[in-house]
C-alpha positions in Angstrom: 120.9 67.8 45.4 117.5 69.2 46.4 119.2 71.7 48.7 121.4 73.0 45.9 118.4 73.5 43.7 116.6 75.4 46.4 119.7 77.6 47.1 120.2 78.3 43.4 116.5 79.2 43.1 116.8 81.6 46.0 120.0 83.2 44.5 118.3 83.6 41.1 115.3 85.3 42.9 117.6 87.6 44.8 119.6 88.5 41.6 116.4 89.3 39.7 114.8 91.4 42.5 117.3 93.9 43.9 114.8 95.2 46.4 114.6 91.7 48.0 118.4 91.5 48.6 119.2 91.5 52.2 115.5 90.9 53.3 115.5 88.4 56.1 112.5 86.1 55.5 110.2 84.6 57.9 108.8 81.3 56.6 105.4 82.0 58.2 105.0 85.5 56.8 105.4 86.8 53.3 108.7 88.7 52.8 108.3 92.4 52.8 110.6 94.4 50.5 112.6 97.2 51.9 110.7 99.7 49.8 107.4 98.8 51.4 108.7 98.8 55.0 107.9 101.7 57.3 110.9 103.6 58.8 110.2 101.9 62.2 110.4 98.5 60.6 113.6 99.4 58.8 115.2 100.5 62.0 114.2 97.4 63.8 115.4 95.2 60.9 118.7 97.1 60.8 119.3 96.4 64.5 118.5 92.7 64.0 120.7 92.5 60.9 123.7 94.1 62.8 123.2 91.6 65.7 123.0 88.5 63.5 124.8 89.1 60.2 127.4 91.7 61.4 127.8 90.1 64.8 127.3 93.4 66.5 129.9 95.1 64.3 129.6 97.8 61.7 129.7 95.9 58.4 127.4 96.7 55.5 123.8 96.8 56.4 121.2 97.0 53.5 118.6 98.3 55.9 120.8 101.2 57.0 121.5 101.9 53.3 117.8 102.2 52.6 117.3 104.4 55.7 120.1 106.7 54.3 118.5 106.8 50.9 115.1 107.7 52.3 116.6 110.4 54.5 118.5 111.9 51.6 115.3 111.9 49.4 113.3 113.5 52.2 115.9 116.2 52.8 116.1 117.1 49.1 112.4 117.9 49.1 112.6 120.1 52.2 113.5 123.8 52.0 116.9 124.8 53.3 117.0 126.0 56.9 119.1 128.6 58.6 121.2 125.8 60.0 121.8 124.3 56.6 123.0 127.6 55.2 125.2 128.3 58.3 126.9 124.9 57.8 127.6 125.7 54.2 128.8 129.2 55.1 131.1 127.8 57.8 132.7 125.4 55.2 133.0 128.1 52.5 134.1 131.1 54.6 137.0 129.6 56.6 140.8 130.0 56.5 141.3 126.6 54.8 138.7 127.3 52.1 140.1 130.8 51.5 143.7 129.5 51.2 142.8 126.6 48.9 140.4 128.7 46.8 137.6 126.1 47.1 134.8 128.7 47.0 134.7 132.0 45.2 133.7 135.2 46.8 130.5 135.2 44.7 129.5 131.8 46.2 130.2 133.1 49.7 128.2 136.3 49.0 125.3 134.1 47.7 125.3 132.1 50.9 125.2 135.4 53.0 122.2 136.6 50.9 120.4 133.3 51.3 121.0 133.4 55.1 119.6 137.0 55.3 116.6 136.0 53.2 115.8 133.0 55.5 116.2 135.1 58.6 113.9 137.8 57.2 111.3 135.2 56.3 111.5 133.7 59.8 111.2 137.1 61.4 108.2 137.9 59.2 106.5 134.6 60.2 107.3 135.3 63.9 105.8 138.8 63.7 102.7 137.6 62.0 102.0 135.3 65.0 103.3 137.6 67.7 101.6 140.9 66.8 101.9 143.9 69.2 98.5 143.1 70.7 99.2 139.4 71.1 102.6 140.2 72.7 100.9 142.6 75.2 98.2 140.1 76.1 100.6 137.2 76.5 103.0 139.4 78.6 100.1 140.3 80.9 99.0 136.7 81.1 102.5 135.6 82.0 103.0 138.3 84.6 99.6 137.6 86.2 100.5 133.9 86.4 103.9 134.6 88.0 102.4 137.1 90.5 99.9 134.5 91.6 102.7 132.5 93.4 104.2 133.4 96.7 107.9 132.5 97.0 109.9 130.3 94.7 108.3 128.6 91.6 109.7 125.2 90.7 111.1 124.6 87.2 108.6 121.8 86.8 105.7 124.2 87.4 107.1 126.7 84.9 107.6 124.0 82.3 104.0 122.8 82.8 102.7 126.3 82.3 104.7 126.7 79.1 103.3 123.5 77.7 99.7 124.5 78.6 100.0 127.9 76.8 101.9 126.6 73.8 104.5 129.4 73.8 107.6 130.0 75.9 109.4 132.8 77.6 112.1 133.0 74.9 109.5 133.8 72.3 107.9 136.3 74.6 111.2 138.0 75.3 112.0 138.2 71.6 108.6 139.8 70.8 109.0 142.3 73.6 112.4 143.3 72.2 110.9 143.7 68.7 108.0 145.9 69.9 109.9 148.1 72.4 
């Protein structure tokens, strides 16, 4: 009879505290609610929950649900990137969308304008860092470093140099193209 009372008490607690549902408790430690867990703790708990409760399968996992909620909240607060707009544009400006009339031409034009604006902002940011003088200095630095080697240079050596200088050859090539 005592066992049933304990179980009923636990069920009542879980029904009254939605954030405690699905939290696996350790008798020696105080239970942490999902809302107070770090992302690393949630990921670890999700793995453990899948191994024990879902027996390695893909059933419902409250920890994965919380991870999804946090990711969605975080992405809502971040500005849209070029990739985000390109994904929307790809969905809106395809044969299926045109045939079904899912998106209007105004919506597609708005996505094109948003994409152009993001690309212009990114180019302006790039050019504020890579001025003509900086580009010339970094080009000279790179060429001097390359000329200091005799023969073949290993990829590992090049990667190490790129990490040391905090800029890569792709950015250098882009800046050279801009300031030709």
